C-alpha positions in Angstrom: 15.7 9.7 -8.2 14.6 11.3 -5.1 12.7 9.9 -2.4 10.2 10.7 0.5 11.2 9.1 3.5 8.0 9.3 6.3 9.3 8.2 10.1 6.5 6.4 12.3 7.1 5.8 16.0 4.1 3.5 16.6 1.4 1.3 14.5 -1.2 4.0 15.9 1.3 7.0 13.7 1.5 4.7 10.8 -2.3 4.6 10.4 -2.5 7.9 10.5 -0.1 8.8 7.7 -2.2 6.2 5.8 -5.1 8.0 6.7 -3.8 11.1 5.5 -2.6 9.7 2.4 -5.9 8.3 1.8 -7.4 11.9 1.2 -5.4 12.1 -1.9 -5.7 9.0 -3.7 -7.9 8.6 -6.4 -9.3 5.1 -8.5 -6.7 3.4 -10.3 -3.7 4.3 -7.8 -1.3 0.9 -7.7 0.4 1.1 -4.1 3.3 -2.3 -3.9 4.4 -2.2 -0.1 7.6 -4.2 0.3 9.2 -5.3 3.8 10.2 -7.9 6.4 7.3 -9.2 8.8 5.9 -6.9 11.1 7.4 -4.2 9.1 3.7 -2.2 9.2 2.6 -2.7 6.0 -1.1 -4.3 6.9 -1.4 -1.5 10.0 -0.7 0.5 6.5 -3.6 -0.6 4.6 -5.3 -0.4 8.1 -4.8 3.1 7.9 -5.7 3.6 4.3 -8.8 1.7 4.7 -9.9 3.8 7.5 -9.5 7.0 5.4 -11.5 5.4 3.0 -14.3 5.2 5.2 -14.2 1.4 5.2 -15.8 0.5 8.4 -14.8 -3.7 8.2 -12.0 -4.8 10.2 -8.7 -5.0 7.8 -6.4 -8.0 8.1 -3.9 -9.2 6.4 -5.3 -11.9 3.1 -2.1 -14.0 3.3 -4.5 -17.1 3.0 -7.2 -15.4 0.6 -4.5 -13.5 -1.5 -7.4 -11.0 -2.3 -9.6 -8.8 0.4 -12.2 -6.4 -1.1 -13.5 -3.5 0.9 -16.1 -1.2 0.2 -15.7 2.4 1.1 -15.7 6.1 -0.2 -13.6 3.9 -3.4 -13.1 0.4 -3.3 -10.3 -0.8 -1.8 -8.8 -4.3 -2.6 -5.9 -5.5 -0.7 -3.5 -8.3 -1.8 -0.8 -10.4 0.3 1.0 -12.6 -2.9 3.6 -13.6 -0.1 2.5 -16.9 -0.8 2.5 -17.1 -4.5 5.7 -18.5 -6.4 5.2 -15.9 -8.8 2.8 -14.5 -11.5 -0.7 -16.7 -11.4 -2.7 -15.5 -14.5 -5.9 -17.5 -13.2 -6.0 -15.3 -10.2 -7.2 -12.2 -12.8 -4.7 -9.8 -10.5 -4.4 -7.4 -13.8 -8.5 -6.5 -13.3 -7.8 -5.0 -10.1 -5.3 -2.8 -11.5 -6.8 -1.2 -14.1 -10.2 -1.4 -12.0 -12.0 1.2 -10.8 -10.7 1.0 -6.9 -7.5 1.3 -4.8 -5.2 -1.6 -4.8 -2.4 -2.0 -2.0 -0.1 -5.4 -3.0 2.1 -6.9 0.7 5.2 -8.4 -0.8 4.7 -7.3 -4.5 7.8 -7.8 -5.8 6.8 -11.2 -6.4 4.6 -10.3 -9.1 6.9 -7.1 -9.8 6.1 -8.1 -14.2 2.8 -7.6 -13.8 2.7 -3.9 -11.8 1.8 -1.3 -13.8 4.1 1.5 -15.0 2.8 3.9 -12.5 2.6 1.5 -9.3 4.1 3.6 -6.2 6.6 1.7 -4.5 6.7 1.7 -0.1 9.4 0.7 1.5 8.6 -0.2 5.2 12.1 -0.9 7.1 12.1 -1.3 11.1 14.9 1.0 13.3 17.0 -0.1 15.6 14.5 1.8 17.9 11.7 0.4 16.7 10.3 3.1 14.8 9.9 2.5 11.5 11.0 4.7 8.3 8.5 4.1 5.2 9.9 5.5 1.6 8.8 5.8 -1.7 10.5 6.6 -4.5 9.3 10.0 -6.3 9.6 8.9 -9.7 6.3 9.8 -12.0 4.0 12.8 -11.8 1.5 11.1 -9.6 4.4 10.0 -7.2 5.6 13.4 -7.0 1.8 14.7 -6.3 1.6 12.5 -3.4 4.8 12.9 -1.7 3.9 17.3 -1.7 0.5 16.6 -0.6 0.4 14.1 2.2 2.4 15.9 5.2 4.1 13.9 7.8 6.8 14.3 10.2 
């Protein structure tokens, strides 16, 4: 399977990459973010929010699970790190098939309820402190994003 890999050298570059991606997102996109603590997941979401013309400060919804932001498109930022698995009473599926963009940190915890066309991003901190951000090109949607978002 083909994979797209971007490299960023700072938090600001990670935000700029995501901001570039924001001009290509569409209603119903679901992004699953994986990576260790401090790998850049929330920083990426901050850039995406800026690109969606969201003025509010974006931080991790670790303790609230979901934060909603209004911009050019609604952004639903989720952090499911503290969940023990699928929590049906949270109504996450309503967000996945709603009118906005979903960004889910630690998404593997709820993998079985994610839509089939979810685009997964993997964040890795390299020895020199740079980040590699990759995603498999496993759908037509992922192929278009890989082509449309130029970086490196």
